[in-house]
Every structure is written in C-alpha cells, then in structure tokens.
N, C-alpha and C positions, 0 to 999 in steps of 0.2 A: 407121172409128175413132170411138168415142163421145166425149162431152165430156171426161170425166176423162182419157182417153188423150191427147186433144188438148192439154189443159193440161199434162199431164206431159211431152209431147214439146216443147211450147213453152218450158217452164221448165227442163227437164233437172234437176229438183229433187232434192235429197237426201232419202232416206227418213228420216223421223223415227223415234224409238224407239216411236212409237205406230202405225207401219205406214202412215202417210199422208203425202202429199207436203208438204214445207215450201216454200211459195211465196216466191220472191225476185224483186223487181221487176227489169225490164229495159227497155231502150229500143231497139227494133229497126226503127223506121220509117226510111225511106230517108235522111232528113236527119240521122240520128244513127248512120249505119252506119260511120263512120270507123274507123281502127285495124284494118284487115283484116276489118271487117264482121261479126264474130260475138261481140262482147263484150257483157256485161251491165252497162253502165255506170250509175252513180248520180251524175249530174253536178250541180254547183252552177251551172253556166253555163246560158245560154239558147240552146242549139242548136249551139255550137261545140265539138264533141266533143274532150275532152282538152286544150282550150286551144290547139291548134295547135302542139305541140312541134316545134322544129326538128330534134331528134335522133331523130325517128321515133316519134311519138306513143306514149304509154304504155310508156316504157322499152323501145323497140324491139320492141314486140309481146309483151312478157312477160305482159300482162294475162290472157291465156288461162290461164296457169299459176296465177295468184293469184286468179282470179275467184271461186272458191268461198269463199276466205278473206277477200278484200278486203271492206272495210266491216265488219270485225268481227275483230279479233285482231292488227292491225298496231300494235305498241307505239310505233313512231315516228310513227304517224298519217299515214304517207305511202304512197299506192299510186296511181300514175298521175297524181299531182298534183292532180286535180280531183274525186275521188270524194267523195260524202257517206258517211261511215264509220258503220256500225252493224253489230251482230252479228245473227245469225239467232236470233230468240227461240224459246224452247220452244214447241212446237205440239202441240195435242191436239184430238180431236173426240169428241163424245158426243151421245147422244140424250136429249132432255128431253120429258117427257109433261105435257100440260095438257088437262084436260077431254076426255079420250079420244083426243086426237090426239098423235102423236109429231113432234117437231121436231128437225131435225139442226142441231147447233151446232159451230162452230169456235172455238178459243181460241188466241190468240197471247200469249205473255208469261207472267208469273209472278203467280198470285193473291196479293193483298196489295198489289200496286202499284195505282195509280189505275185503276179499271175504266172501260172504254169499250164501249158496245154499238153496233154498226153494222147498219143495216137497208137491204137492197138494193132495187133497183127492179123493175119489171115484167119478167117473163121472165128474171130473173137468179137468182143464188143467193148465199150468203155468200162463195163463191169470188170474186165480182166485186170484192172488196176486197183481192185478193192483192197488188196494186201498192202498197197503202196501209198495211194492217194491220201488217206486220212492222216498218216504220219507226216507226209510232206506238207500237208495243209495246216500244220500247227501255226505257222506264221506266214503262210502263203495262201493263195486262192487257186485251187487246182480244177481244171476243166478236162473232161474226157468225152469226146464225141464218138458216136457210132459212125464209122465211115460208110459211104454209099454202098448199099447192098447188104449191110451187116445189121444185126440186132433190130432195133426199132426205127432205124432210118429207112428211107424209101428204097425200093428195089426195082428200078426200071428194067423193063424187059429187053430194051435195046442195048446190045453190047457196046455200041459206040458211046454210051453215056458214061462208061467206066474208063477212067484214065488217071494217071498220076498227076497230070496237070490239073484236071478237074477236081481231084481230091485236094490238091494243094490250094486251089482257088477257093474251095469251100472253107478250108481251115483258115485261110487268110481273111475271108469275109467274116468268119466267126470272131477272129481277133479284132478286126477293124470295127465291126458293127455291134459287137456285144462285149467282149472281154475288156478292150481298152475303154469304151464308154462307161462300163460299170466301174472300172478302176478310177477313172477320172472323176466320176460323180462322187465317189467315196473319198477320194484323196486328190483334190484338184491341184493344178499348177505344176505338174511334173510329167515327164515322158514315161509312159508305162510300157516298157518293153517286156516281151513274154518269153519265159523259158520254154523251150520246145523239147519234148521227149518222145521218141518214136521207136517202137519195137518191130523188127522184121519188116513186114509190109508198111507199118507206120513209119519206120525209118526211111523207106523209099519216098514216102510222102513228105517227110521232114526235109530230106535232101532237096526235093523239088521246090518246097516252100522256101528254103534257105536261098536257093538260087534266084528266086523271083522277089523276095521280100525280106532280105536280111536286116533291113533297117528297123523293122518292127520286132525283131527277135533279140533276145539276150543270149543265154547259153543254148546250144543245140546238143542234145545227147542222143546218140545213135546206138541202140541196143541190138546186137546181132543182126545188123542190117547189111545187105549187099551194097556195094558202091557202083554196081553195074557189071555187065558182062565184060570179060577180059578182051574179047574180040568178036567179030561178026560170026565166026564159027560157033562160039559158045552160045551166042544169042540165038542162032538158028537151032542148035541142039535143044536148048531149053524151051524154045517156042514149040518144037515138035512134041516134047514131053508134056508141056502144058495143054496142048491140044488133046492129048490122050487122057490127061487127068480131067479136063473139062467134059469130055465125052463120058467118062466114068461117072462123074457127078450127075450128068443129065440122064444117063441110062439106068443107073443103079441106085441113085438117091444118097442121102446123107449117111445113113448107118453104114452102108458098105464102104463109102469113101472114108469116113472117120476111122473105121476099123483098119483100113489100109494106111491112112495117114499116121496113125499112132504107132504103127510098126516100122515106119521109116527110121533108118539109122540116126537121123538128126534128133529124134525124140526118144531114143533109148534110155536116156538118163531120167526121163519122166515116169518110166514104168514102175519104179519103186513107190511112186505116189499114186498110182492108178486106183488103189483101193481106199485111199484116204478121202476125207470129206471134200477137200479142195480139189483132189484129182477127179472125183466124181462130178464136182461142179464144173470143172474145165471141160470134161467130156460132154456134159449136158449143154454147155455153152456152144460147143462145136455142133452138136446134134440139132440145136435150135435154129441153125442157119437154113436159108433157102437154097437148094441145090442149083437152081438155074442162075441165081444171083452169084453164087460162089464160082460157078463156071465162067460167068462174065467177068468177075474180078480177076480170075486167073489169066484170062485172055487179054484184058484191057489194062491190067496193072501189074503184070508179072515182070520178072527180071528182064526179059527181052525188050520191054518198053522203056527201059532206062537208058541214059547216055552210056557210052563205054566207060569203064572204070577209070581210064586215064583222063577222060574229060571231067569226071566227078572230082578227081584229085586236083585237077587244075582249078576248078571252081572253088574247092575248099581252101587251096593255097592263096587265093585272091580275096577271100571274104575276111571281114574284120571280126566276126563273131567267134567267141570261144566255142570250140567243137570238141567233144569227148566221145570216144568210142567205148562202149561197155560190152563185155563179152563174157561167156562162161568158159572157164579153163578146161572144162571137159568136152567142149564143142570144138573138135579138131579143125573143122573147116573154117569157122569164123574166128577161132584163136589165131590161125595162120593169117587171116585177113587183118586182124588187129595188130599182129607183129609187123606186118607190112606197113600198116598205118603209122605205127611208131617210127619205123625206119624212114618214113617220109617226113618225119618231124612233127607229127600230130600226137595228141594225148590219147591214151587208152587205159582202161581200168579192167582188170580181170577179177571175176568172182567165182568162187568154187561152186560151179553149177554147169548145166548143159546149155542148150540153145536158148531157152527162156529163163534167164537168170532171175527175173523178178518174180516168177512163179515158183521156181525151184528153191531159191534161197532169198526169200523176201527180206529177212532181217538184215542181212549184209547189204542187199541192194539198197534198202532205205538209207543205211548209214553212208554208203558210197555216193548215192544220188544227192543226199542232203549236203554232203561235203563238197561235191562238185558245184552245186548251185550256190551254196553259201560263200564259197571262195570267190566266185565272180561278183556276188552281191556286195561283199566286203570291199572289193576293189572298185566298186561303183560302176561296173560294166553294165 
C-alpha cells in the first residue's frame, strides 16, 4: 500500500468534486479511543473524550452515524456535546510551474477569503497539514505546496537545483502568480497579503521568503524552525553530518533512513503515535519520498545553508510583519530556542507536544494558530 492509499484508508475521506481526497482530522491514539473506539472526534477538551457522559458517551454511540456531517451542518450546534464544529471546506489540487519545475499544490477553502500558505518539513508533503488546513480554512483559503524534491513536485537530479533561495522564490511566485490573483478575482479592490506558516524545513523557507518579500506577507508563523547556525563551527559540524546522512540515503534507501530518522531523540515523543493510523500515515509519507532527492535537499537546503542566527535575528528585528514562533514544550532543543526568541523581544507560543506540534497535538495547534492569525486580521495587519 503506497502513501496515498494509506492516507485514504486512515481518513476514509469523501471524494471531492475534484477527484481527490478531502482530509478530515481525527484523533485515534489510544488515550482518545473512547466511545467504541472508532470515532473521528474534534474535541475542545484535553484528553477526556466526549466529557465522560453518564448516558453512554456521544448519545449512545450515534457518533458513527453523524461523523461525516458532524462539525459542519448541525443547525443546533450540538453533536456529542464536545466537538469543535466546522464544515468540510472546498478542496482542489493543481500543478504550478516555476523556472522549469512543476510544483504540486493543494487548496482548502474559497479564494477571496484570507489566504494562508503552509510549508511542510523534510520528508513530508503538503498532505502533512491535513489535520490543520481544513479547520484553518473555515473562513480562509489555505494553500500547501510540495517543496521541490518532495511528494508530487519535480525532483531534479542536480543538487544545485535545491536551495532555500530557490524554494522561497517558488513560494513567492505561487503567491504572486496564483494566490493573490485568485484572491483579487474573487474579492477585488484590496491588498491580499498572505499568512505564511512553515514547519522545520518549511520554516527555513519561510524565513528566506520573509527576508525577500515581506511586503506580500501578513503573519509569519515559524514552527520548530532553526534560525540558522550559531557560528561557522556549528555550520561546518552540521554540514559534515548532513553529508553522512545524504550518503546513507543514497546507499541504503528510504526504509533504512526512515528507521534511523524515527529513532532520533528529536522524534522520541512521536513514538507513542507510531502504531496509530496517523502515525502509520506519517511513516508512509516519509517512505514515499525519493532517496536521491532527499539527499539533495539535505545538502542544498540544510541548516548550514542558512545565514547565521544573529543575522536572522537582525532581519526579524527590522521587518514589519508580525512573527510568532510555535514550539513543542517537550522539544528541549527548540523550546530553548523559543525562550531565546522571547528574550529578544519576539512572540512565541508553546504547545504540549514534541518537535512536530501540529502532528502530535493538532487540536491545540489549530486553536493557537487560529488565535495568532485572527488577532492580526482583527488589527487589520
């Protein structure tokens, strides 16, 4: 079973009019299995499924019947008592060309609503936002592109094709040539700035894009993203490590590398989810990547290719965009970076999770991200 079949099985998603899966968040880890174990709940609570109803949680198990409609279409606003209610937004996919390369893009929501661009991490695709994008797209239009070398986007053999500058240029072209024109056509006569959200590798791309095109951006949210090496020595150390990792990818292939990757201390907090449906979907997503392309991404878009951290901080201090750093409280390395970020006068939000907070704790992540974006929207930024 390939990645897309795995996600389809995990989601049991409805086919959209565009012939592609509409992804709906669900919570299937063991601690959220209540109510006969197979519901796709979107809870407000923190771990106590359905609030512990005395009458047999979720109206005596009727949730299975309303699941596809729940959180979108109940006029009385009630379904199982504790769900976050939202409708399934319109969903489409398309291919975007930039400088000879084709990029695969997903879109949730209605053009003309506030646009959001989400950038995924290493060995991921735009599908990695499936737990987040539909909820954020309730009154926004969310785009998620596969970065070069990933997913359904092109995978050039030449390592020189991969760079943070190149990725930022492609994202900027998507904004200028697709996102803003779609928004203008649907809602003419106003400036359509784009919220930008980047996780890990996507955060590096977001930082690069902010430095070159802040005028087209609204809020910039960096999730568990490095700000650059502390000094040249760290850059050289990480460059040597990335060379070793690239060789491992090229010589041993994806399965060996993914096995190694998932045992890194950075991802220890994800091990409790490994046997869950979404944990299996994440592994399948990683396994679906091309090892040669992933090696090229490591070498061309890794930490050593960033400006030094001090330079990134100087750039952030000079930009007018609202910037927020989102991190997992259980991710010691990036929590320390976030605390340093706050000490420098920037905003940061902690979520009870590890390195990938939108995967590990999607419900809280959605609430935090919506709050961040809406706060700036209300201020007219």
